[in-house]
C-alpha positions as CSV (number, residue, x, y, z in Angstrom):
1,M,-33.4,49.5,9.3
2,S,-35.9,48.7,12.1
3,T,-35.6,45.4,13.9
4,V,-38.2,42.9,15.1
5,A,-38.0,40.0,17.5
6,F,-40.5,37.1,18.0
7,H,-41.4,34.7,20.8
8,T,-43.9,31.9,20.1
9,L,-45.8,30.0,22.7
10,G,-48.0,26.9,22.0
11,C,-48.7,24.8,19.0
12,K,-47.6,24.2,15.4
13,V,-50.2,26.6,14.1
14,N,-48.8,29.4,16.2
15,H,-45.3,28.6,14.9
16,Y,-46.6,28.8,11.4
17,E,-48.3,32.1,12.0
18,T,-45.2,33.6,13.6
19,E,-43.4,32.8,10.3
20,A,-46.2,34.4,8.4
21,I,-46.1,37.6,10.5
22,W,-42.3,37.7,10.0
23,Q,-43.0,37.7,6.2
24,L,-45.1,40.8,6.6
25,F,-42.3,42.5,8.6
26,K,-39.7,41.3,6.1
27,E,-41.6,42.9,3.2
28,A,-41.7,46.1,5.2
29,D,-37.8,46.0,5.4
30,Y,-37.5,44.9,9.0
31,E,-34.5,42.8,10.1
32,R,-35.2,39.9,12.4
33,V,-33.2,39.6,15.6
34,D,-33.1,37.2,18.5
35,F,-35.7,37.7,21.2
36,E,-33.0,38.2,23.8
37,Q,-31.5,41.1,21.9
38,N,-32.7,44.7,21.9
39,A,-35.2,45.2,19.1
40,D,-37.5,48.1,18.0
41,V,-40.5,45.8,17.9
42,F,-41.3,42.7,19.9
43,V,-44.1,40.3,18.8
44,I,-45.3,37.7,21.4
45,N,-47.5,35.0,19.9
46,T,-49.5,33.7,22.8
47,C,-51.2,30.4,23.8
48,T,-54.4,29.9,25.9
49,V,-55.0,26.2,25.7
50,T,-54.5,25.8,29.5
51,N,-54.4,28.3,32.4
52,T,-50.6,27.7,32.4
53,G,-50.5,28.9,28.8
54,D,-52.0,32.2,29.9
55,K,-49.5,32.5,32.7
56,K,-46.5,31.7,30.6
57,S,-47.7,34.2,28.0
58,R,-47.9,37.0,30.7
59,Q,-44.4,36.1,31.9
60,V,-42.9,36.5,28.4
61,I,-44.8,39.8,27.8
62,R,-43.5,41.2,31.1
63,R,-40.0,40.1,30.4
64,A,-39.9,41.8,27.0
65,I,-41.3,45.0,28.5
66,R,-38.8,44.9,31.4
67,Q,-35.8,44.4,29.1
68,N,-36.8,46.8,26.4
69,P,-38.9,49.7,27.8
70,E,-38.4,51.7,24.6
71,A,-39.6,49.0,22.2
72,V,-43.1,48.6,20.7
73,V,-44.5,45.5,22.3
74,C,-47.2,43.7,20.3
75,V,-49.2,40.7,21.6
76,T,-51.1,38.4,19.3
77,G,-52.4,34.8,19.3
78,C,-55.0,32.9,21.3
79,Y,-54.6,34.4,24.7
80,A,-54.8,37.9,23.1
81,Q,-58.0,36.9,21.4
82,T,-59.8,35.6,24.5
83,S,-58.4,38.1,27.0
84,S,-57.4,41.3,25.3
85,A,-58.6,43.5,28.2
86,E,-56.4,41.6,30.6
87,I,-53.4,42.0,28.4
88,M,-54.0,45.7,27.8
89,E,-53.8,46.2,31.6
90,I,-50.2,45.1,31.6
91,P,-48.2,48.4,31.7
92,G,-46.0,48.6,28.6
93,V,-48.2,46.6,26.2
94,D,-48.7,48.8,23.1
95,I,-50.7,46.7,20.6
96,V,-52.9,43.7,20.9
97,V,-54.2,41.8,17.9
98,G,-56.0,38.4,18.3
99,T,-56.1,35.4,15.9
100,Q,-57.3,37.5,12.9
101,D,-56.3,40.8,11.2
102,R,-52.6,40.1,11.6
103,H,-51.9,42.0,8.4
104,K,-52.9,45.2,10.3
105,L,-50.0,44.9,12.7
106,L,-47.7,47.1,10.7
107,S,-50.2,49.9,10.3
108,Y,-51.0,49.7,14.0
109,I,-47.3,50.1,14.7
110,D,-47.1,53.3,12.6
111,E,-50.2,54.6,14.3
112,Y,-48.8,53.8,17.7
113,Q,-45.5,55.5,16.9
114,Q,-47.4,58.7,16.0
115,E,-50.1,58.7,18.6
116,R,-48.3,56.9,21.5
117,Q,-51.7,55.5,22.6
118,P,-52.1,51.7,23.2
119,I,-54.2,50.0,20.5
120,N,-56.6,47.1,21.1
121,G,-57.2,45.6,17.6
122,V,-59.1,42.5,18.8
123,S,-62.6,41.9,17.3
124,N,-65.2,39.2,17.7
125,I,-63.8,36.0,16.2
126,M,-67.2,34.2,16.2
127,K,-68.5,36.5,13.4
128,N,-65.6,35.6,11.1
129,R,-66.4,33.2,8.3
130,T,-63.4,33.7,6.0
131,Y,-60.0,32.1,6.2
132,E,-57.2,34.7,6.7
133,E,-54.6,34.1,4.0
134,L,-51.1,34.2,5.5
135,D,-48.3,32.9,3.3
136,V,-45.1,31.2,4.5
137,P,-42.6,30.6,1.6
138,Y,-40.0,29.1,4.0
139,F,-39.3,28.5,7.7
140,T,-36.4,30.1,9.6
141,D,-35.5,27.2,11.7
142,R,-36.9,23.9,10.3
143,T,-36.4,21.2,7.8
144,R,-40.1,20.1,8.0
145,A,-42.5,22.7,6.7
146,S,-45.9,23.3,8.1
147,L,-48.7,24.2,5.8
148,K,-51.8,25.6,7.5
149,I,-55.0,24.5,5.7
150,Q,-57.8,25.5,8.0
151,E,-58.8,27.6,11.0
152,G,-61.2,27.3,13.9
153,C,-63.3,24.4,15.3
154,N,-67.0,23.7,15.6
155,N,-66.8,21.0,18.3
156,F,-67.0,22.8,21.6
157,C,-65.6,19.9,23.7
158,T,-66.4,20.6,27.3
159,F,-62.6,20.9,28.3
160,C,-61.6,23.2,25.5
161,I,-61.4,26.9,25.1
162,I,-60.0,26.9,21.6
163,P,-63.2,27.6,19.6
164,W,-63.5,30.9,21.6
165,A,-59.9,31.7,20.7
166,R,-60.0,30.6,17.0
167,G,-63.6,30.9,16.0
168,L,-65.6,28.5,13.8
169,M,-64.3,26.2,11.1
170,R,-63.0,27.9,7.9
171,S,-61.1,26.1,5.2
172,R,-58.3,27.6,3.1
173,D,-58.9,27.9,-0.6
174,P,-57.6,24.6,-2.1
175,Q,-55.8,26.4,-4.9
176,K,-53.8,28.5,-2.3
177,V,-52.9,25.3,-0.4
178,V,-51.5,23.7,-3.6
179,E,-49.7,27.0,-4.6
180,Q,-48.1,27.2,-1.2
181,A,-47.1,23.5,-1.2
182,T,-45.4,24.1,-4.6
183,Q,-43.6,27.2,-3.2
184,L,-42.4,25.2,-0.1
185,V,-41.0,22.5,-2.4
186,Q,-39.2,25.1,-4.4
187,S,-37.7,26.4,-1.2
188,G,-36.2,22.9,-0.7
189,Y,-38.6,21.1,1.6
190,K,-39.2,17.4,0.9
191,E,-41.9,17.0,3.6
192,I,-44.9,19.1,4.4
193,V,-47.1,18.8,7.6
194,L,-50.7,19.8,6.9
195,T,-51.8,21.7,10.0
196,G,-54.7,23.6,11.4
197,I,-56.9,23.9,14.5
198,H,-59.1,21.0,13.4
199,T,-57.0,19.8,10.4
200,G,-59.1,16.8,9.5
201,G,-62.2,18.9,9.3
202,Y,-60.8,20.6,6.2
203,G,-63.5,21.1,3.5
204,Q,-66.5,20.8,5.8
205,D,-67.5,24.4,4.8
206,L,-66.6,24.1,1.1
207,K,-68.9,23.1,-1.7
208,D,-68.0,19.9,-3.5
209,Y,-64.5,19.7,-2.1
210,N,-63.1,17.8,0.9
211,L,-59.9,16.6,2.5
212,A,-59.6,13.5,0.3
213,Q,-59.7,15.8,-2.8
214,L,-57.1,18.1,-1.3
215,L,-54.8,15.1,-0.7
216,R,-55.3,14.0,-4.3
217,D,-54.4,17.5,-5.5
218,L,-51.3,17.6,-3.4
219,E,-50.2,14.2,-4.7
220,T,-49.6,16.0,-8.1
221,V,-47.1,18.6,-6.6
222,D,-43.8,17.8,-8.3
223,G,-40.9,17.2,-5.9
224,L,-43.1,16.9,-2.9
225,E,-42.0,13.6,-1.3
226,R,-43.9,13.4,2.0
227,I,-47.3,14.7,3.2
228,R,-48.0,14.4,6.9
229,I,-51.4,15.2,8.5
230,S,-50.8,16.8,11.9
231,S,-54.0,15.4,13.4
232,I,-57.3,13.9,12.2
233,E,-60.4,12.7,14.1
234,A,-61.6,9.1,13.7
235,S,-64.9,10.4,12.4
236,Q,-63.0,12.3,9.6
237,L,-61.4,9.0,8.4
238,T,-64.1,8.3,5.9
239,D,-63.8,5.4,3.5
240,E,-62.9,7.9,0.8
241,V,-60.0,9.3,2.9
242,I,-58.7,5.8,3.8
243,D,-58.9,4.9,0.1
244,V,-56.8,8.0,-0.8
245,L,-54.3,7.2,1.9
246,Q,-54.0,3.6,0.5
247,Q,-53.4,4.8,-3.0
248,S,-51.1,7.7,-2.1
249,T,-47.3,7.5,-2.7
250,K,-46.7,10.6,-0.6
251,V,-48.9,10.5,2.6
252,V,-46.6,9.0,5.3
253,R,-47.3,5.8,7.3
254,H,-48.2,7.8,10.4
255,L,-51.5,9.4,11.6
256,H,-52.2,11.2,14.8
257,I,-55.8,10.4,15.9
258,P,-56.9,12.0,19.2
259,L,-58.6,9.5,21.5
260,Q,-58.9,11.6,24.7
261,S,-60.6,8.7,26.4
262,G,-61.4,5.1,25.7
263,S,-64.6,5.2,27.7
264,D,-68.0,6.0,26.2
265,S,-69.3,7.6,29.4
266,V,-66.3,9.9,29.7
267,L,-66.5,10.8,26.0
268,K,-70.1,11.9,26.5
269,R,-69.1,14.2,29.4
270,M,-66.3,15.6,27.2
271,R,-68.9,16.1,24.4
272,R,-66.7,14.2,21.9
273,K,-68.5,13.2,18.7
274,Y,-67.8,9.5,18.5
275,S,-68.3,6.2,20.3
276,M,-65.5,3.7,21.1
277,A,-67.2,1.2,18.7
278,H,-66.9,3.7,15.8
279,F,-63.3,4.6,16.7
280,S,-62.4,0.9,16.9
281,E,-64.0,0.1,13.5
282,R,-62.2,3.0,11.8
283,I,-58.8,2.1,13.3
284,K,-59.1,-1.5,12.2
285,K,-60.1,-0.5,8.7
286,L,-57.1,1.9,8.6
287,H,-54.6,-0.8,9.7
288,A,-56.0,-3.3,7.1
289,A,-55.6,-0.7,4.4
290,L,-52.1,0.5,5.5
291,P,-49.9,-2.2,7.0
292,G,-47.1,-0.9,9.3
293,L,-49.0,2.3,10.0
294,A,-48.1,4.2,13.1
295,V,-51.1,5.6,15.0
296,T,-50.2,8.1,17.7
297,S,-52.8,9.7,20.0
298,D,-53.7,12.2,22.7
299,V,-55.3,11.0,26.0
300,I,-56.6,13.1,28.8
301,V,-56.7,11.3,32.2
302,G,-58.5,12.3,35.3
303,F,-61.4,14.1,33.5
304,P,-64.0,15.1,36.1
305,G,-65.8,12.0,37.4
306,E,-63.4,9.5,35.8
307,T,-63.8,6.3,37.8
308,E,-61.2,3.6,38.1
309,A,-63.4,1.4,35.8
310,E,-63.6,4.2,33.2
311,F,-59.8,4.6,33.3
312,Q,-59.4,0.9,32.9
313,E,-61.6,1.0,29.8
314,T,-59.2,3.6,28.3
315,Y,-56.2,1.5,29.2
316,D,-57.6,-1.7,27.7
317,F,-58.7,0.1,24.6
318,I,-55.2,1.4,24.0
319,V,-53.7,-2.0,24.5
320,E,-56.2,-3.7,22.2
321,H,-55.6,-1.1,19.4
322,Q,-51.8,-1.0,19.7
323,F,-51.2,2.7,19.3
324,S,-47.5,3.4,18.6
325,E,-47.1,6.3,21.0
326,L,-49.3,8.4,23.3
327,H,-49.3,12.1,24.4
328,V,-50.7,11.8,27.9
329,F,-52.2,14.8,29.7
330,P,-53.6,15.0,33.2
331,Y,-56.9,16.9,33.0
332,S,-56.4,20.5,34.0
333,P,-59.4,22.7,34.5
334,R,-59.5,25.6,31.9
335,I,-61.3,28.6,33.4
336,G,-64.3,29.4,31.2
337,T,-65.1,25.8,30.0
338,P,-68.0,23.6,31.2
339,A,-65.7,20.9,32.5
340,A,-64.0,23.3,34.9
341,R,-67.4,23.8,36.6
342,M,-68.2,20.0,36.8
343,D,-68.5,18.3,40.2
344,D,-66.2,15.3,40.9
345,Q,-62.9,16.9,40.0
346,I,-60.3,14.2,40.4
347,D,-57.6,14.3,43.0
348,E,-54.1,15.3,41.6
349,E,-52.5,12.2,43.2
350,V,-54.9,9.9,41.3
351,K,-54.4,11.8,38.1
352,N,-50.6,11.5,38.4
353,E,-50.8,7.8,39.1
354,R,-53.0,7.3,36.0
355,V,-50.7,9.5,33.9
356,H,-47.7,7.3,34.9
357,K,-49.5,4.1,34.0
358,L,-50.3,5.4,30.5
359,I,-46.8,6.8,30.0
360,E,-45.3,3.4,30.9
361,L,-47.8,1.7,28.5
362,S,-46.9,4.2,25.8
363,D,-43.1,3.5,26.1
364,Q,-43.9,-0.2,25.9
365,L,-46.1,0.2,22.8
366,A,-43.5,2.5,21.1
367,K,-40.8,-0.2,21.6
368,T,-43.1,-2.9,20.3
369,Y,-44.0,-0.8,17.2
370,A,-40.3,0.0,16.5
371,S,-39.2,-3.6,16.9
372,Q,-40.9,-4.7,13.7
373,F,-38.4,-2.4,11.8
374,E,-35.2,-3.8,13.2
375,N,-32.7,-4.5,10.3
376,D,-35.1,-2.8,7.9
377,V,-34.1,0.1,5.7
378,L,-36.2,3.3,6.4
379,E,-36.2,6.6,4.6
380,V,-35.2,9.3,7.2
381,I,-35.0,13.0,6.7
382,P,-32.4,14.3,9.2
383,E,-33.5,17.6,10.8
384,E,-30.5,18.5,12.9
385,K,-27.1,17.5,14.3
386,S,-27.3,15.4,17.4
387,A,-25.3,16.4,20.5
388,K,-22.8,13.7,19.5
389,D,-20.2,14.7,17.0
390,G,-20.9,13.7,13.3
391,V,-24.3,12.3,14.2
392,L,-27.6,13.4,12.7
393,V,-31.1,13.0,14.0
394,G,-34.4,13.0,12.1
395,Y,-37.7,11.1,11.5
396,A,-38.6,8.2,9.3
397,D,-41.9,8.4,7.4
398,N,-43.6,6.3,10.2
399,Y,-42.4,8.9,12.8
400,M,-39.7,6.8,14.3
401,K,-36.9,9.0,15.5
402,V,-33.6,7.9,14.1
403,E,-29.9,8.8,14.8
404,F,-27.1,7.9,12.4
405,E,-23.6,9.0,11.5
406,G,-23.6,11.4,8.6
407,D,-22.4,14.7,7.2
408,A,-24.4,17.9,8.0
409,S,-24.9,18.4,4.2
410,L,-27.5,15.6,4.4
411,I,-29.9,17.7,6.6
412,G,-33.2,18.0,4.8
413,E,-32.4,15.2,2.3
414,I,-34.1,11.8,2.2
415,C,-31.7,9.2,3.4
416,K,-31.9,5.5,3.3
417,V,-30.9,4.3,6.7
418,K,-30.6,0.7,8.0
419,I,-32.0,0.4,11.5
420,N,-29.5,-1.5,13.6
421,Q,-30.9,-0.9,17.1
422,V,-34.5,-0.2,17.9
423,G,-35.7,1.6,21.0
424,Y,-37.6,4.5,22.4
425,P,-37.4,7.4,22.1
426,I,-34.4,6.9,19.8
427,N,-33.5,4.3,17.2
428,Y,-30.0,3.9,15.8
429,G,-29.1,3.2,12.2
430,T,-26.4,3.3,9.5
431,F,-26.6,5.7,6.5
432,L,-26.7,3.9,3.2
433,R,-27.4,6.5,0.5
434,T,-29.6,9.5,-0.4
435,V,-32.7,9.1,-2.5
436,E,-33.8,11.3,-5.4
437,H,-37.4,10.3,-6.0
438,A,-38.6,13.4,-7.9
439,N,-36.2,13.0,-10.8
440,N,-37.5,10.0,-12.6
441,Q,-37.2,7.8,-9.5
442,S,-33.4,7.5,-9.9
443,E,-31.5,6.7,-6.8
444,F,-27.8,7.6,-6.6
445,E,-25.4,5.7,-4.5
446,M,-23.3,7.5,-1.9
447,L,-20.5,6.2,0.2
448,A,-22.0,4.3,3.1
């Protein structure tokens, strides 16, 4: 039996796609082994979101070749899509496939084994208008399942290379999404994370169908307890979507809404498609519809030309709208994007200072958000054992990370946990019982 090993760099979508590629190999009777072992085939799923992503991808490729000179080395993913020629120049790379045509990998391997000639299978992603179906019935290493619902992005923000790596917006067939959700529930998952390159844009390219309708259809999947949306833009939070979220019994109390900057002038330079007034109005409407909602966000600081006043606008906007946690990134120039060529690049020291200010604020906001749940009972799905003996760690529906004492058999189950001590990044609680929602709403008591 031939063996295959995988290494994934980058985002949730890449992790999803690695699992999908593994399914293809599994159907062809391959056995999966650890990346550190000697395998017949190595698949490296690369990232290109930053220059560092490229560099890390090259390091992993070279390591695989060095350790296994006899193996077939395949490179796929975003960096492969944007820079296939660069990757083909690395001695020992045998096959390059980008962010499409992944199902051709196995035939390329056969072809390579016969011809012994490197194969570049990357084609122009910008011409692609169809979603590539890649099924994942279960995940090798996770209790939360990702479900990819769309591909590509039409936004072309000035700091971002991703449309060139992923192509334009294409939505997955709604029926296939519901089928796969059903399959994941049958594999034992209670929570599904809807993911994509521009997840909230789902349905923009479909006739008479949109994200709100997809959420309504997923609501009917038996045994599915939680639906999480990996990311959604403020402009995609239409009144219809907010209404669906308000009515839903499955969509969790947590949304990730990228802000990037709280200054209109910076947003313009970033070529983001919203104003702060619009963002503010949507967030307020959302909080009114969904009390207790956690809103997390991404912020880029030190974008070219960002003045002290523009940074302050961002800071004040975040305080005013009480985000529950921020992912803060110092702007890093991505070769090939308009922002990398802009004048007024910000000094690294200034960037770091601003990053630290926002991280401090984020910690403070996270603690404030968590404090409202002290002594409350939350539903937590433990994902793994903690480093401490007999302790599990997982996430509540509102994305608070919770540790509690419990048996490993509870991993992946929905547990009622009383929050005794709030904090950030971890909250501590006491396990009360597991919950069986799907079967006629019955709850069965367990020893506390």
